[in-house]
N, C-alpha and C positions, 0 to 999 in steps of 0.2 A: 504494500500500500504506500502510495506517495505521500510524503510529509507535506503539510501545508507550509506556506512561506512564513518564516519567523518575522514577527513585527518588532522592529527596533524602535526605541524611543525617539521622538522628534525633538531636535534642539534648534534654537534660533541661531541665525547666522551672526557671526561677529562683525561689527561694523569696522570697515577698513578704510584707510585713507585712499585718495585717488591715485592710481598708478601714473607714471610719467609718460607712458606711451600715448601716442595720439589716438583720437577716436577711430581713425582709419585703420591703424594697426590693431587696435582692440577688436575692431570688426572682423579682421582676418581670422582671429581665433575661432569665432563661431562658424566661419566658413570651413575652417580646417576640421572642426568637430563634425559638421554636416557631411563633409567629404569622407571622413573616416567611417562614420556610421553607415553611410551609403555603401561603402566597400565591404566592411567587415560585419557590421551589426554589433549587438551586445556581446561582450567578451566573457561573461560569467566570472568576473573577478570580484572578490577574492575566493579562490578555491579552497574552502575550509568548511568544517562541520560545526564549529563553535567559535564564539568570540575569543576564547583563550587560544585556540589553534591559530587564529589570525595574529594574535599578539606574539605567539611563539614564532610564526613565520616572519613577522616584521623584524624580529631580532636576528633570525637565522639568515635572512637574505642580505645582510650587510656584507659587502666585499665578496660576493660570490654570485653565481647565476642560479636561476630558479630550479634548474635540474638538480643541483646539489642539495638545495633546500628540500625538494620533494623526497630525496633519498633519506634525509634526516627525519623528516616528518613521518615517513613510512616506518622507520625504526621506532619512533616514539609511539606510533599507533599500534604496532605489533606488541610493544611492551606495555600497552595500556597506560601510557604516561601523558596523554594529552588532556589532562584535567588538572585543575589547580591542586586538588588533594593529592593526586598521584605524584605530581612533580614536587610538591612541597615535602612529601615524605621520602622521596627517592634520594639516595646518597648522591652527592655531587659527582663522584667518580662515575657512577652509572649514567647520569645525564650526559656527562662529557663523552662517554663511549657512544651513546645513542646519536648525539648530534655531530659526531666527528665528520661525516661527509660534507657538512656545510663549511668546514674550514674554521680556523681560530676557535676550535671547539671548547677549549678550557675557558677562554674569555667569554664565549657566548653562554655556556652553561652557568657560569658564575653570575652573569648579568640576568639570566632568567630567574635564578634564585633570588637575586636582589629585587627584581620586580615583584615577586611574590611576597617577599618580606615587606616591601613598601605597601602593597595592597593590604596585607594583614594588619600592619600597624596603623595605616591611615584610614582604611575603609573596612576594617574587620573582615577582610577576605572577600568582599562583595564587589564584583565587576559592575553590577547594576548601580550600586551606590556610587562607585567611582565615576561611571559615565554620566551620572545625573548632575555632576558639577558643571558650572559654566565653562564654556570651551576654553577661554583664555586662561582661567585659573588652572584647569586640569592640564592644559598644554605646558604651562610654566612648571607644574609639578613633575610632569614626565621628563621635561628637559633637564631637570636636576638629577635624574637617575644616571647611573654609570652606563655609558655606551648608548645613550638615547640622544640623537641629534634631531634636527627638524624633520627630516624625512621619516625617520622611525616614529617619532611622536605623532606626526600627521597621519601616517598609515594606521596607527592604533586608533586615533580619534575617528577617522573617516570609516575605515573598513570594519573595525570591531565595535565602534560606539555610535555610528550615525551622526557624528558631529560634522557640520558642513565646512570642511577645510579641504583645500586642494593639496595633493601630494606632488611636490616638485622633485623629479629625479634627474639622472644624467641625460636620459632621453628627452625630457621636457626642455631642458636647457639647450641641448644640441639642436633640436628641431627649431626652436624659436630663434636661436642665434643664427642658424644658417638661413633662416627666412627674414632676417633683418628686423625682428620684433624686439629682441633684447640684445644688449651688448655682452661681450665676453666677460665683462667685469660686473655684471648684474648680480646682486645678492639674492639669496634664496627668498627672503621675504619680499623683495621687489617683484620677483616672478610670481610668487604665490598671490600677492595682492593684485597684480595685473590680471591673472586668470580669474580669481574670485570676483573681482569687480566686473569683469567682462561678462561672465556667465550669469551672475546674480542680477545684472541690470538688463540682460537681453530680453527681447520680446519673445513671447511663447512660441510664435511661428518660426523664429530664428533657430530654435532648438528642436523643432519637430521635424522628423523625417518620415515621409509617407511610405517609403519602401526601403527600410534598412536592409543591409546585407545579412547573410545567414552563415557566417564563418567564424564561430566562437573559437577562441584559443583553448578554452578549458570546458569540460563538461559542467553542467549546472551542479551546484552544491547547495547545502543548507544556507550558507552565508551569502552566496551569490544570489539566491532567491529571496533573501530577507527583504522585507518591505522597508524602504527608506524614505526620508523626506525627498521632495522633488529636487531640491538643490543638491543634497548629498548624492543622489543617484546620478545627476549630471557630472559632478566631480569624479565620482567613481568611474563612470563610463569613459569620460574624456581621458583620464589618466591611463586606464587600461588600453585605450585605443592608441595613445601616444607610445606606450610601451610596445604595442604590436607593430606599429610602423617603424619604430626605432630598431626593434629586433630584426626586422626583415630588410629595411631599406636605409634608415638613417644611422648607419653604424659608424665606427671611427673613420672608415673610408666609405663615403656615401655611394649608394647605388640608386640613383634618382630615376632611372628608366623604369616605368611601370608603377612608381610610387603614387598613391592617391593624392599626395600633396605636391606632386611635380608641377602641376599647373600654376601653383602659387609661388614657385621659386623664382626669385629675381635673377637676371643674368649675372649680376655682380656678386651674388651671395657666395659666402665661403663654404664650400661643400667638403672641406677637409678638416673641419673643426674637430677637435678631440673631445672626448667625454670621459667621465669617471667609469670605473668598472661597471659592467651591465649587471643589473640586479634582478631582473625577472625573466 
């Protein structure tokens, strides 16, 4: 019997300052979103069965590719360790062994244990209580944890908690830089603000696709089917689609031929821009 979609709590968008990009450039982002949706359709991201599994994946995906994360997640699932209780009680050395395929396994196991300790101390072990906090407050708390940078914090907030924040990764930066929307020196928060302001202020018809593609990267999962706020779902889908096009076309050496965003590329764009290690 198919499980019904999980209903995640709805949170209000954080008010953000205006981005520096021009209205024309901001408008390009919604066009990119439409083009990607038309080509690929919904991507079924994040592929997980629970909020805690999303959080684990957000830690494990640091400095590695998603294939390695899947191996580590499979180990944890076989060991029945993908619950707060199981991982809390499991010896650190055992967690290290299970997450070894993701690389930096000692560091990542220690950080997962630190997250659980934080959750227990601050929120009595309750993810529901944690995610009920205001977005900016919880984001600041997550960023204080060992090994949690903006991308990890925002992944946890958006994909596990339904908080309307956009996740900026190496692919996002690379695509926007090559298309002349952000500079190579743009900070994470500048890019996040730009996309959040663009999507949250877009007219409904700008974000609606009558005939989306049907080429998901992952099978549907309990978390990918979870009901989200309208805005959080758009951030979810846009990020997943950027990862998809980045993984196939906008790599360290660009392969623009056939890319759904090729029509938007300016002749003078830098198509050899480098990015950080690919994470998905």
